[in-house]
C-alpha positions as CSV (number, residue, x, y, z in Angstrom):
1,M,0.0,0.1,-0.1
2,R,1.1,3.4,-0.7
3,P,1.0,6.1,1.9
4,P,-1.5,8.8,1.0
5,R,-0.5,11.7,-1.1
6,V,0.0,15.0,0.9
7,R,-1.9,17.9,-0.8
8,F,-0.1,21.0,-1.0
9,T,-3.3,23.5,-0.6
10,V,-3.4,27.4,-0.2
11,W,-4.2,26.9,3.5
12,R,-1.4,24.5,4.3
13,M,1.1,27.2,2.6
14,M,-0.3,30.1,4.5
15,I,-0.1,28.1,7.7
16,G,3.5,27.3,6.7
17,V,4.4,30.6,5.9
18,A,2.7,32.2,9.4
19,I,4.8,29.5,11.1
20,I,8.3,30.6,9.7
21,A,7.1,34.4,10.3
22,F,6.6,33.6,13.8
23,I,10.0,32.2,14.5
24,M,12.0,34.8,12.5
25,G,10.1,37.4,14.6
26,T,10.9,35.6,17.8
27,A,14.3,35.5,16.8
28,R,14.4,39.2,16.2
29,V,12.7,39.7,19.6
30,V,15.5,37.7,21.3
31,T,18.3,39.7,19.5
32,E,16.6,42.9,20.6
33,L,16.7,42.2,23.9
34,R,20.1,40.6,24.3
35,Y,21.4,44.0,22.8
36,A,19.3,46.1,25.3
37,T,20.6,44.0,28.2
38,L,24.3,45.3,27.2
39,G,23.8,48.4,28.5
40,N,24.3,50.3,25.3
41,G,21.2,49.7,23.6
42,W,20.6,48.8,19.8
43,N,21.4,52.2,18.0
44,T,23.2,54.5,20.7
45,S,26.3,55.4,18.5
46,V,28.4,55.7,21.8
47,F,31.9,56.6,21.2
48,P,34.5,55.1,23.6
49,T,37.1,57.7,25.0
50,G,40.2,57.6,22.6
51,Q,38.3,56.5,19.6
52,R,39.3,58.4,16.3
53,V,36.6,60.5,14.9
54,T,36.4,62.8,11.6
55,I,34.1,65.8,11.2
56,C,31.9,65.1,8.3
57,R,30.7,68.5,7.7
58,E,32.5,72.1,8.0
59,M,31.2,73.7,11.3
60,R,31.9,76.9,13.2
61,I,31.9,76.8,17.0
62,E,32.1,80.0,18.5
63,R,35.2,81.7,16.6
64,V,36.7,78.2,15.6
65,T,36.0,76.8,12.0
66,L,36.6,73.6,11.6
67,A,36.7,72.0,8.1
68,A,35.1,68.7,7.0
69,G,37.4,65.8,7.5
70,T,39.5,67.2,10.4
71,R,40.2,64.3,12.6
72,G,40.1,64.1,16.5
73,L,40.0,61.8,19.5
74,V,37.0,61.5,21.9
75,T,37.9,62.8,25.3
76,S,34.3,62.3,26.7
77,D,30.6,61.7,26.0
78,F,28.7,64.6,28.1
79,T,25.6,62.4,28.2
80,D,24.6,59.2,29.5
81,N,25.9,56.0,28.0
82,D,22.8,54.6,26.2
83,S,21.7,58.1,24.8
84,A,20.8,57.9,21.2
85,Y,20.2,61.7,21.0
86,P,22.1,62.6,17.6
87,D,22.3,66.4,19.0
88,R,24.4,65.4,22.1
89,L,27.7,67.2,22.8
90,I,30.9,64.9,22.4
91,G,34.0,66.4,23.8
92,V,37.0,66.0,20.8
93,R,40.6,67.0,20.9
94,I,41.5,68.0,17.5
95,I,44.9,66.1,16.1
96,E,45.0,67.7,12.8
97,G,44.9,70.9,11.0
98,Q,45.0,74.6,11.8
99,H,43.4,74.1,15.5
100,E,45.6,70.8,16.5
101,G,45.5,70.2,20.2
102,T,42.6,72.3,21.0
103,T,39.7,70.4,22.6
104,Q,35.6,71.1,21.4
105,A,32.2,70.1,22.3
106,I,30.7,68.8,18.9
107,E,27.5,67.4,18.4
108,R,27.2,63.9,17.6
109,R,25.6,63.9,14.3
110,F,28.6,66.0,12.8
111,L,31.1,62.9,13.6
112,R,31.9,59.9,12.1
113,A,34.0,56.7,13.4
114,E,37.5,55.9,11.7
């Protein structure tokens, strides 16, 4: 005797897709929770002290003009460790160019990691 033939119907196909979507969604939630418990969140963009950064846009701070591409070192992040606020201030010591050696407070959105 032959075993009965399995019929692939639209109903069974929808159930299969739902099961796969549930498994993938569960994996995504577990991943999010894992990163959230590390203390830095998922999209924090926190720079550790000593991180080399590049200013991505020309900017003027008080009487100092910093050109795009100027490099610096992070001296401090003035906010808490899990802040994702793009306008938060980062302390950067300029390591090249006309203002080498000065320390500036620059908004996070203008910095890129090297």
